[in-house]
DOLUMLO-464689 format. One record per residue (C-alpha): residue in one letter; x, y, z. Coordinates in Angstrom, 2 decimals, always signed. Example, Ala and Ser with C-alpha at 12.3 -4.5 7.8 and 13.67 -1.06 7.14 Angstrom:
BEGIN
+------+---------+---------+---------+
: dopa :      px :      py :      pz :
+------+---------+---------+---------+
:    A :  +12.30 :   -4.50 :   +7.80 :
:    S :  +13.67 :   -1.06 :   +7.14 :
+------+---------+---------+---------+
This chain:
BEGIN
+------+---------+---------+---------+
: dopa :      px :      py :      pz :
+------+---------+---------+---------+
:    M :   +0.00 :   +0.00 :   +0.00 :
:    V :   +1.42 :   +3.34 :   -1.09 :
:    V :   +0.50 :   +6.45 :   +0.87 :
:    P :   +0.31 :   +9.62 :   -1.25 :
:    T :   +2.80 :  +12.27 :   -0.24 :
:    L :   +0.14 :  +14.92 :   +0.32 :
:    E :   -1.86 :  +12.70 :   +2.66 :
:    Y :   +1.28 :  +11.72 :   +4.52 :
:    Y :   +2.31 :  +15.36 :   +4.86 :
:    R :   -1.13 :  +16.32 :   +6.11 :
:    F :   -1.06 :  +13.51 :   +8.65 :
:    N :   +2.30 :  +14.71 :   +9.97 :
:    C :   +0.99 :  +18.26 :  +10.22 :
:    Y :   -1.99 :  +17.14 :  +12.27 :
:    K :   +0.22 :  +15.01 :  +14.45 :
:    L :   +2.47 :  +17.99 :  +15.11 :
:    L :   -0.52 :  +20.20 :  +15.81 :
:    F :   -2.01 :  +17.78 :  +18.33 :
:    Y :   +1.38 :  +17.38 :  +19.96 :
:    K :   +1.75 :  +21.15 :  +20.30 :
:    L :   -1.75 :  +21.52 :  +21.71 :
:    W :   -1.02 :  +18.77 :  +24.21 :
:    E :   +2.38 :  +20.15 :  +25.18 :
:    F :   +1.33 :  +23.78 :  +25.52 :
:    P :   -0.68 :  +23.50 :  +28.78 :
:    H :   +2.15 :  +21.52 :  +30.33 :
:    F :   +4.56 :  +24.23 :  +29.29 :
:    L :   +2.39 :  +26.91 :  +30.91 :
:    K :   +2.13 :  +24.85 :  +34.07 :
:    L :   +5.89 :  +24.52 :  +34.14 :
:    Q :   +6.27 :  +28.28 :  +33.74 :
:    K :   +3.91 :  +28.91 :  +36.66 :
:    I :   +5.87 :  +26.52 :  +38.85 :
:    L :   +9.14 :  +28.21 :  +37.91 :
:    C :   +7.64 :  +31.62 :  +38.55 :
:    Y :   +6.37 :  +30.45 :  +41.91 :
:    L :   +9.80 :  +29.08 :  +42.84 :
:    K :  +11.51 :  +32.32 :  +41.87 :
:    K :   +9.43 :  +34.25 :  +44.39 :
:    Y :  +10.98 :  +32.35 :  +47.29 :
+------+---------+---------+---------+
């Protein structure tokens, strides 16, 4: 089975997008923790 390049590219884009959306809240949480630690 051969996957067309466009479909494959689109799939990778979506994968990257979902990964970014999933990582972003964790990144913000990490920033808050670091900010909190800097206060003390």
